[in-house]
C-alpha positions, 0 to 999 in steps of 0.5 A: 539488495542495497548494501551501503552502510546506514547513515546515522544523522537525523533526517529533516521533516519534509515540507511542501509549497502551497501548490503541492499541499493543495494537490495532495489535499485534493488527492487525499479527499479523492481517496476518502470519496473512493472508499465510500463510493461503489463506483470507485476503486483504488490501485496501489502500485510501486516497488517493494521499497524506494530505491536509488533507481531514480529515472526508473522510479520517475518513469514508473510514476508517469505510467501509473498516472497514465493508467488512471487517466485512462480508467474512469473510476480509479484512483492510483496511489504510488507506493514508495516506502522509504523505510522497510521493517525487517526481521533480521536487524542487520538487513537493509531497512530502506533508502532513507537509512542509506541515502536520506538526501536522495530519499528527500529529493525523490519523494518531494518531487513525486509529491509535487508531480502527482500528489499520490504517494503511499508510504508505510509508517514504521517509526513514530518519527515518520509521522512528522517527517512524512505527513505533509507529502503523503496522500495514504500512510499504511500500518503494516503487519509487523507493527500490529502490536504497536498500539502507541504508534497506532494512536499517534498515526490515527491522531496526527495524521487524521486527513490521510487514509489509514489502511491497516494490515493484518499480522503475518500469522494471517488472522485478521482480529487484531487488525480489525480491532486496530481499525475500530481503535483508530476510527474511534480516535478520529472524528467523523470528518476525518479519513477512515482507517480500513482493513488490508487483507495480506494473507499469512501463515494460516493461508498457505494454499490458494484455496485456503487464502480464498477462504480467508479473504471471503471471511474478511470480506464478509466481516467488513461488508466489503470495506477492505483492501487487498495486498497481493504481495506478502502472504498473498503471493506466498499462498500462490507460490508452490514453495510458499516463498515470495515471487513474481509468479506468486503475485501474478497468480494472486492477482488472477485469483482475486479477479475470479473471486471478484466475479463471485461477488467479493470485490474489495475496495482496492488492491496493493501490488508491488510492481515496478521496472526498478530492479529488486532491492528487497522482495520481487517486483512484478514488472509494471506492464504485467501489473497493469495488464492484470489490474485492467482484468480486475478492474474489468471484473469489478465493473461486470460484477457491478452492472 
């Protein structure tokens, strides 16, 4: 766990050069096209939170992009959340709060190299700070009632796919309402908002999780992403807690569900070779192996 004191001075908004801006624009369009194409799949990989292990973060980024290049029909997103919403106010809230300079350096470097950053927007100031470098910006479970923030993200980041997670209770109604609201605020030519099913308190066993996932799949006509950490990994852990084992089991379980005909449009996995900072990270090679099995199932079912 990171323990450095928070730095209170404001961070500057991040800006990029023209070459990086063009790369990110191309990746954003690729992501949107993938959402609408039955032959495309989104894979979000990266640590629970951006950390100060810069060399590992950089190596992971190269491995993730190599995985994309070896698998036709997928688009990878490198999840590197600089801010973490926490239940306990004295908990570490992300690298931007303790080392904003390093946060800036890492995010700008990764954006320039790959143009595939995915972040969580937690605060309104994150919109201007990160909108130029983000390919995807998601709306987390703990923000589900923050309609002011939702509206701002929908209107001020229109070219960026907006995945919206269900709340920690596991119910999807509020999240689906938020998806509908965001899509009404955006123009037809803008990137869409999309539901992310992440499990929750109403799905504490694998069977219950499968039932609620299939319900979400049917209510969205398959237009959803699945977050395999958080409530999903907890449902697959014998103690209903966050664990690598739980996330691995959730990934394997989703693969079996896909073979029943319920494939999502993409998957979000907390995976990195960096040491744990907040929640446990699945080792990246283990995540890639499981993701390959999932992709094989998606292809098999589509034939």
